[in-house]
C-alpha positions in Angstrom: -47.4 -52.4 -85.3 -49.6 -49.2 -85.7 -51.5 -49.6 -82.5 -48.4 -50.5 -80.4 -47.0 -47.0 -81.3 -50.6 -45.7 -80.4 -50.1 -47.2 -77.0 -46.5 -46.3 -76.3 -46.6 -42.5 -77.4 -48.4 -41.7 -74.6 -45.6 -43.0 -72.2 -43.1 -41.1 -73.5 -43.4 -38.8 -76.5 -46.8 -37.5 -75.5 -46.5 -38.1 -71.8 -49.3 -35.9 -70.4 -47.4 -34.6 -67.4 -43.8 -34.4 -68.5 -44.3 -33.2 -72.4 -47.7 -32.1 -72.8 -48.3 -30.5 -69.3 -51.9 -31.2 -69.1 -53.7 -32.2 -65.9 -51.8 -30.2 -63.5 -54.2 -29.8 -61.3 -54.5 -33.4 -60.1 -50.6 -34.1 -60.5 -49.9 -31.3 -58.0 -52.7 -31.6 -55.8 -52.7 -35.4 -55.4 -49.1 -36.5 -55.2 -48.3 -36.3 -51.6 -47.5 -40.2 -51.7 -46.7 -42.5 -54.2 -50.0 -44.4 -53.2 -52.0 -41.4 -54.2 -50.7 -40.6 -57.1 -51.1 -44.5 -58.3 -54.5 -44.2 -57.3 -55.3 -40.9 -59.0 -53.5 -42.2 -62.1 -55.3 -45.6 -62.5 -58.7 -43.9 -61.7 -58.0 -41.4 -64.7 -56.7 -44.4 -67.3 -60.0 -46.2 -66.4 -62.1 -43.2 -67.1 -60.1 -42.3 -70.2 -59.9 -45.6 -71.7 -63.6 -46.2 -71.3 -64.8 -43.1 -72.5 -62.5 -43.4 -75.4 -64.3 -46.7 -76.3 -67.8 -45.1 -76.1 -67.0 -41.9 -78.0 -65.3 -43.9 -80.6 -68.6 -46.0 -80.6 -70.8 -43.1 -80.9 -69.0 -40.7 -82.8 -70.9 -40.9 -86.1 -74.3 -40.7 -84.2 -73.6 -37.8 -82.3 -74.6 -34.2 -84.0 -71.7 -31.9 -84.2 -73.6 -29.0 -82.6 -73.8 -31.1 -79.1 -70.6 -33.1 -79.5 -68.7 -31.7 -76.5 -71.8 -32.0 -74.2 -72.4 -35.6 -75.3 -68.7 -36.2 -74.5 -69.0 -34.7 -70.9 -71.9 -36.8 -70.3 -70.4 -40.0 -71.3 -67.1 -38.9 -69.2 -69.3 -38.1 -66.3 -70.9 -41.4 -66.5 -67.9 -43.5 -66.1 -66.6 -40.8 -63.4 -69.9 -41.6 -61.4 -69.5 -45.3 -61.7 -65.6 -45.0 -60.5 -66.6 -43.0 -57.9 -69.1 -45.6 -56.3 -66.7 -48.4 -56.9 -63.9 -46.6 -54.9 -66.1 -45.4 -52.3 -67.3 -49.2 -51.8 -64.0 -51.0 -52.0 -61.1 -48.3 -51.3 -62.6 -45.7 -48.8 -59.6 -44.7 -47.4 -58.0 -43.7 -51.0 -61.5 -42.4 -52.0 -61.4 -39.9 -48.9 -57.9 -38.8 -49.5 -58.2 -37.9 -53.1 -61.4 -36.3 -52.2 -62.6 -33.5 -54.6 -60.3 -34.4 -57.4 -62.3 -37.7 -58.3 -65.2 -35.8 -59.6 -62.8 -33.1 -61.2 -61.8 -36.2 -63.5 -64.9 -34.8 -65.5 -63.1 -31.8 -66.5 -59.8 -33.2 -66.8 -58.5 -31.7 -69.9 -56.5 -34.8 -70.9 -59.5 -37.0 -71.0 -61.7 -34.1 -73.0 -58.8 -33.6 -75.3 -58.2 -37.2 -76.1 -62.1 -37.5 -76.5 -61.9 -34.7 -79.0 -58.4 -35.1 -81.0 -58.3 -39.0 -81.0 -61.6 -41.2 -79.9 -63.8 -39.0 -82.3 -61.8 -39.7 -85.5 -60.3 -43.1 -84.7 -61.8 -47.1 -84.5 -62.5 -48.5 -81.0 -59.4 -50.6 -80.9 -57.1 -47.8 -81.7 -58.9 -45.7 -79.1 -58.5 -48.4 -76.4 -54.9 -48.1 -77.2 -54.7 -44.4 -77.2 -56.6 -44.4 -73.9 -54.5 -47.1 -72.0 -51.2 -45.6 -73.5 -52.0 -41.9 -72.0 -53.7 -43.2 -69.1 -50.5 -45.3 -68.4 -48.1 -42.3 -68.8 -50.3 -40.2 -66.5 -50.5 -43.0 -64.1 -46.7 -43.6 -64.1 -46.1 -39.6 -63.9 -48.4 -39.5 -60.9 -46.7 -42.3 -58.9 -43.5 -41.6 -59.7 -43.8 -37.8 -58.7 -45.8 -39.2 -55.4 -42.9 -41.4 -54.9 -40.2 -38.7 -55.2 -42.2 -36.4 -52.9 -43.2 -39.2 -50.1 -39.4 -40.2 -50.1 -38.0 -37.0 -49.4 -40.9 -35.6 -47.6 -41.6 -38.6 -45.1 -38.6 -40.7 -45.7 -40.9 -43.8 -46.8 -42.4 -45.4 -49.9 -45.6 -46.7 -50.5 -46.3 -46.0 -46.9 -43.4 -48.0 -45.7 -40.9 -46.0 -43.4 -37.1 -46.6 -44.0 -36.0 -44.2 -41.8 -37.2 -43.2 -38.1 -36.5 -39.4 -38.4 -39.0 -36.8 -40.2 -38.3 -35.9 -43.9 -38.0 -32.9 -45.4 -41.4 -31.1 -44.6 -41.5 -28.6 -47.8 -41.7 -31.8 -50.1 -45.2 -32.9 -48.5 -46.7 -29.2 -49.0 -47.4 -27.7 -52.1 -44.2 -25.8 -52.8 -42.7 -29.1 -52.8 -44.9 -30.7 -55.5 -43.7 -27.6 -58.0 -39.8 -28.3 -56.9 -40.2 -32.3 -57.5 -42.0 -31.9 -60.8 -39.6 -29.2 -62.2 -36.8 -31.5 -61.5 -38.6 -34.4 -63.0 -39.6 -32.2 -66.1 -35.9 -31.8 -66.7 -34.8 -35.4 -66.1 -37.6 -36.7 -68.3 -37.1 -34.2 -71.1 -33.3 -34.9 -71.0 -34.0 -38.5 -71.3 -36.7 -37.8 -73.9 -33.9 -35.9 -75.9 -31.4 -39.1 -75.9 -34.1 -41.2 -77.5 -34.1 -39.4 -80.9 
């Protein structure tokens, strides 16, 4: 039961976007559509889960003085693999997300989970933590991207459901802040009802 709790806490109780307010750069920069949000979320979830596995395995071997640089090398290795795979198999998504893919290396969610969880727990618990936090991040980005796409383009996952243009501000940067603010309020009201 403990591992299930580790997994689920990343979705609601410790959601990186709506509770911890981490990873705001890719959250606001890539969520112009639900597809972009989902793509960035899944990419981050992959790197987070895989780096948690390796860091949990090498935690006793790496000296304390080089702990953080070693973690960054591990994370950067998985981001490089991710970049090559995305460029080969989903080039449109890769070009849309652009610079945000290499920036996963310095995403505070990934390095924070490596330092606070993976370096102190076993491999299976680290997998559960990475998958849970990653899924929470992916769901948050997809939801924010969906709201912005519905309001800004009257479409969802690229499928138009109205012949008219949407509300332009939601496709632009200010719309990201507005939509995120309202989603923060709704999410935290929902979270308060769970207590």
